[in-house]
N, C-alpha and C positions, 0 to 999 in steps of 0.2 A: 746265381748268387745275388744278383740285383733284386730279384723278386723276394728272396729271403730277407734281405736288409730292409726292404720296404714294408714288410708285414708289421713290425712293431710300430712304425709311424702310422700305418693304416689303422691299427688297433687304438692308438692314442686318439685318433680322430673319431672313429666310429663308436667306441665304447661310451663316451659321454652322450652321443646322439641316441644310442640305444637306451641308455639309462633314462634320458629325458622322455623319450617316446613311450617308455613303459611306466612312467610316473603316474601315481594314482590320481593326481589332480587333473590329468588330461582325460580321464575316462568319462566324466560328464559331457565333455565336448565330443569325444569319440561317439558317445551314445547319441548325441544330437545329429551328427553326420550319418550314423548308421540308420537312424530313424528315417531321415530324408531319403536315403539311398535304397531302402528296402520297402517296396510298396505293400508287402503283406502285413506291415504294421499299421498302415494308414487307417483301415477301418476301425481300429481300436481308438484312434484319436477322434475320428469323426463322430463316434458314438458319444463322446464326452465333451466335444469342443464347445457346443453351444451352452450347455449348463455351466461349464467352467468359466466361460467368458462372462456370462450374465452374473454369476455369483461373485467373481472377482471384481467386476465393475461396480456392483452394488456395494460390496464391502469397502473397497478403496474410496469410492466416491463419498460415502458417509464418513469414513475416517478422516479424509482430507477436509471435508466440509466442516466437521464438528471438532476435530482434535488437533489439526495441523497448527493453526495459529496459536492456540494456547500452549502447545509444546514449544513452538518457536520462541514465544515470550519467556517461557521458563528457562530454556536453554541459553537464551541471549545473556542471562545473568552470568553464565559460566564460559560461553564460547564466543560471545560477540557476534560479528557477521557470519561466522561459520554455523551459527544456530539454524539458518535457513536450510543448509545442506544436511546437517545432522538430524534435524527434526524430520526431514523427508525420509532418511534412512530408518528412523525410529517408527514412523507411520507405516512404511513399507514392511518393516519387520513385524509389526503388530498385525497388519493385513495378511501377510503370508501365514502367520500362525493361525489366525482365525479361519482363513480360507482352507488351509491344509487340514485343520481339525474337522471342519464341516464336510469338506469334499472327500477327504480320504476316508473319514469314518463312514459316510453314507453312500458314496458313489464310485470311488475310483480304485479301492484296494484290489478288487477282483480284476480290474483291467491291468493294474501294475503286475499282478501275478501272471497274467496271460502274456504281457510284454516280456517279462523275465523268462518264463518257461519257453516261449516260442523261439527266443534267440538262442537259448541253450540247445534246443532241438536243431535249429538251423546251423549252428556252429559246431556240431559234433559231440555234444554232451547230453544226448537224449537219455542215456542210461540213468542219469540223475533224476530226470523228470519222470521216467517210467516207474520210479519207486513211489510216486505220489498220485499219478493219474494215468489212465490208459492213453495210448497214442495209436493213431491209424497210419501205418506206414505206406498205405496205398495212395494217400493224399499228399501232393507235393507242397501245398501251402502249410508252413509250420504252425500258423495260428489255427487253421482248420483241423490239423492233426490232433489238437488238444481235446481230450475227453474231460468229463466231469471229475474233479479231484475226489479221490477216495478217502482222503483225510483232510484235516484242517489245512487250508492254503492261505497264508497271510504273507504279504510282501513285507510290511513293516508294522509291528504291533503298536497299538495305542500305548503311549508311555506317559503316565501322569507325572513321573519324575522329570521327563524331558520338558513337559509343558511348564512345570513349576520352575525348573532351572532357567528356561527361556524368559519367564517373567522376572526372575531374580536377577538375570544378567542384563536386562534392559537398562537399568541405571548406569551401566558401564558407558552408555552413549553420552553420558554427561561429561566424561573425561575428554578434554579437547584433543583433537587429532588422532590420538591412539585409541580412543574409546570404541569407535565403530569396528576397526580391525580386530581388536581384542574380543569384542562381542561375537563377531563372526567366527573366530577361531575356537573360542570356548564352546559355542553352540555346535560347531562342526565336530568337535571332539566327542560329544555325546551322540550326535546324529549319524556320524559316519558308519559305525558298525551296524546300525539298524537297517541300512540299505542292503545288508547281506543276511538279514534274518531268514529269508526264504532259503538261501543257500545252506545255512547252518541246519535248518530243519530237514532239508533234503539229504544232508550228510548224516542225520541222526545224532548230531552232537548233543551231549549233555551240557548243562550249564557250565560245569567246570571246563570241559573241552572248548566250549565257545569262548569263554573268558581267556583261556590260554592262547587260542588262535588269534584273538583280537589283540592281546597284550604284545604279541610278537610283531604286530603290524600297526601299532597304535598311531605312529606318525602318518602312515599312508592313509589310514581311515580318517584321521583328522583333516588331512588335505582334501580327501574326497568329500567329506561332509561339509567342509567350509566352502568349496567351490559350488557344491549342490545348493547350499543355502543362498549364496550370492545370486545364482540363476533364478531361484524361486522368489527373490526380491524384485525381479523385473515386473513392473505393473502389468496386470491383466494376464500375462503369459505364465504365471507361476505354476499353474496346473499342467500346462504343456511341457514345461521344463521338468516337472515331476515325472512325467512319462518318459522323457528322453533320458533322464538320470537313471531310471530303472533300466533302460537300454544299456547305458554305460556300465551300470552295476553288473549286468549279465555278461558283458564283454570282459570285464575284469575276472569274473568267475571262470569264464572259458580259459583265460590265461592261467589262473590258479590251478585249474584242473589239469591243464597240459603239464605244468610243473610238478603237480602231485603224482601224475602217472609216470613221468620220467624218474622222479625220485624213488618211486616204488620199484621200478625196474633196475635202477642203478643209483643207490644213495649217494655215491661219490660224485656223480655227474652233476647233480643239482642239489647243493647243500640247502638245508631248511632255512627259509628266509627269516631274518630277525632285523628289526629296525636298527640302523646305525646312524645316529644323529651327527656323527663327526664327518 
């Protein structure tokens, strides 16, 4: 009887903990930890580390050298002493956009696909990957199992709309105090779902199905995209965090796939997820 009476109390304590641990904003951090904890991913980083560091340093050095003080002077009219901090965020945002555009377009998207696919293979969702590329089951290393993609393999597509919106949202940084968080959230709103573009393609979603899936999880994608953006604002390490965010994105897919399989077996056991802002 004592055990029975204690269960409701136990659930009251554990349910919020489980909810927080499953929150989408944690997945970029989970991806960071997973990347460090699984050596099979490290060669993917080594192959891109030096080019990413050199490119990031070159872009950020020039931006801070030529644009930081003029932006401080302009923002000082609106923010006063806070202009020094907000101008730094502004320059870091500009640098992240430029580096991501150059590096993702020319050097890193194939690597992001390999990070994403290898984690799905390692964590038991290989059937998803097999629909897009051959896998060698005799090899234990998940990265080395990956064959050449048999169809278009894109982690996150180039989005002119996202770039234009990013530029249009930059003036939000002129708003004292609230401007920077507002800029991050609005940018994350658009960027979040793009981190699952590869997942949607593996599922064979149509545009309508993709939009419906995202609409049901809009808050979760906004949180994920916002945290991912903040990590990419870290000077020099933006491309490293792009790789670890892809790792977190894949871990989230593993969880979604577990829930999807359970729901397919027993629709009553796992009701379809819909954002509840209340």
